[in-house]
C-alpha positions as CSV (number, residue, x, y, z in Angstrom):
1,M,60.4,-315.0,21.2
2,R,57.5,-317.2,22.1
3,G,59.3,-318.5,25.2
4,L,59.9,-314.9,26.4
5,L,56.2,-314.1,26.0
6,F,55.2,-317.2,27.9
7,G,57.7,-316.3,30.6
8,L,56.3,-312.7,30.9
9,V,52.8,-314.0,31.1
10,A,53.7,-316.5,33.8
11,V,55.5,-313.8,35.8
12,A,52.4,-311.5,35.4
13,V,50.1,-314.3,36.5
14,M,52.2,-315.0,39.6
15,G,52.4,-311.3,40.4
16,L,48.6,-311.0,40.1
17,A,48.2,-314.1,42.3
18,Y,50.4,-312.6,44.9
19,W,48.5,-309.3,44.8
20,S,45.1,-311.0,45.0
21,Y,46.2,-313.1,48.1
22,S,47.6,-310.1,49.8
23,E,44.4,-308.1,49.1
24,N,42.4,-311.1,50.4
25,Y,44.4,-311.1,53.7
26,K,44.0,-307.4,54.0
27,T,40.3,-307.7,53.5
28,R,40.0,-310.4,56.1
29,D,42.0,-308.4,58.6
30,A,39.8,-305.3,57.9
31,L,36.6,-307.5,58.4
32,R,38.0,-308.8,61.7
33,V,38.8,-305.3,62.9
34,A,35.3,-304.2,61.9
35,G,33.7,-307.1,63.8
36,Q,35.7,-306.2,66.9
37,L,34.6,-302.6,66.6
38,Q,31.0,-303.7,66.2
39,R,31.2,-305.9,69.3
40,E,32.8,-303.0,71.2
41,I,30.1,-300.6,70.1
42,G,27.5,-303.1,71.3
43,K,29.2,-303.4,74.7
44,Q,29.4,-299.6,75.0
45,R,25.7,-299.2,74.1
46,E,24.8,-301.8,76.7
47,T,27.0,-300.0,79.3
48,L,25.4,-296.7,78.4
49,A,21.9,-298.1,78.8
50,V,22.9,-299.5,82.3
51,L,24.3,-296.1,83.2
52,Q,21.2,-294.3,82.1
53,A,19.1,-296.6,84.1
54,E,21.3,-296.1,87.2
55,W,21.1,-292.3,86.7
56,A,17.3,-292.4,86.5
57,Y,17.2,-294.6,89.6
58,L,19.5,-292.2,91.5
59,N,17.6,-289.1,90.5
60,R,14.2,-290.3,91.7
61,P,12.4,-287.3,93.4
62,D,11.6,-289.2,96.6
63,R,15.2,-290.3,97.0
64,L,16.5,-286.8,96.4
65,E,14.0,-285.4,98.8
66,D,15.2,-287.9,101.5
67,L,18.8,-286.9,100.8
68,A,18.0,-283.2,101.0
69,R,16.4,-283.8,104.4
70,L,19.3,-285.9,105.7
71,N,21.9,-283.4,104.6
72,F,19.9,-280.2,105.5
73,D,22.6,-279.1,108.0
74,R,25.3,-279.1,105.4
75,L,23.4,-278.2,102.2
76,Q,20.5,-276.1,103.4
77,L,18.3,-277.5,100.6
78,L,14.6,-277.2,101.0
79,P,12.2,-279.7,99.4
80,I,10.3,-278.5,96.4
81,T,6.7,-277.7,97.0
82,R,3.8,-276.9,94.7
83,D,3.6,-273.2,95.8
84,Q,7.1,-272.6,94.4
85,F,5.8,-273.0,90.8
86,G,4.0,-270.3,89.0
87,E,1.4,-270.3,86.3
88,V,1.9,-269.4,82.6
89,A,-0.3,-266.3,83.1
90,Q,2.3,-264.9,85.6
91,V,5.1,-264.9,83.1
92,G,6.0,-261.4,82.0
93,Y,6.5,-261.5,78.2
94,P,8.2,-258.5,76.6
95,P,5.9,-256.2,74.7
96,A,5.4,-256.8,71.0
97,Q,7.5,-254.6,68.8
98,F,5.1,-254.6,65.9
99,D,1.4,-254.7,65.7
100,F,0.9,-257.0,62.8
101,E,-2.7,-256.0,62.3
102,D,-1.6,-252.5,61.4
103,L,0.7,-253.8,58.7
104,S,-2.2,-254.8,56.5
105,G,-2.3,-251.5,54.6
106,S,0.4,-249.8,52.5
107,V,3.5,-248.2,53.9
108,E,4.6,-244.8,52.6
109,V,8.3,-243.9,52.5
110,Q,9.4,-240.3,52.1
111,G,12.8,-238.8,51.6
112,Q,15.2,-237.2,49.2
113,L,17.9,-238.7,47.2
114,D,21.2,-236.7,47.4
115,T,22.5,-237.0,43.8
116,D,25.4,-234.6,44.4
117,A,27.0,-236.9,46.9
118,E,26.7,-239.8,44.5
119,A,28.4,-237.9,41.7
120,D,31.3,-236.9,43.9
121,G,31.8,-240.5,45.0
122,D,30.9,-239.8,48.6
123,T,28.3,-242.5,48.9
124,P,28.4,-244.4,52.2
C-alpha cells in the first residue's frame, strides 16, 4: 500500500513538473511575442511621426501658394488673401428662442383636466 502511495506521488510530481515546464515555455513565448509587438509599435510610432512631419512640410502655406500659381491653368485656384476673411461681428447668429431675463419670475399654467377621458381609458 505504501509503495502504491509513493508511486502515485511520484507520478503526480512528474505531472506537475511537466505542467510547470510547459507553462514556463508558454510564458516565455508570450513574452517574446509581446516584445516583438512593442518593437513594432515603436517603429510604427516613429513612422507616424515622420509622416506627420512630412505632411506639415508639404502643407506649408507658401508652398501651397506656389503650387496654386503654377497650376492655375488646370485648377483655377486663387491665393487666399486677407479680404476673404470676415470678422466675428459679421457672423449672423440665429435669434435667441428664450429671453432668460424674463424667466426670473413665476410661470402660470392654466388648463382643465379631462377626468371623463381618464375614466374611459382613452388617455393618450
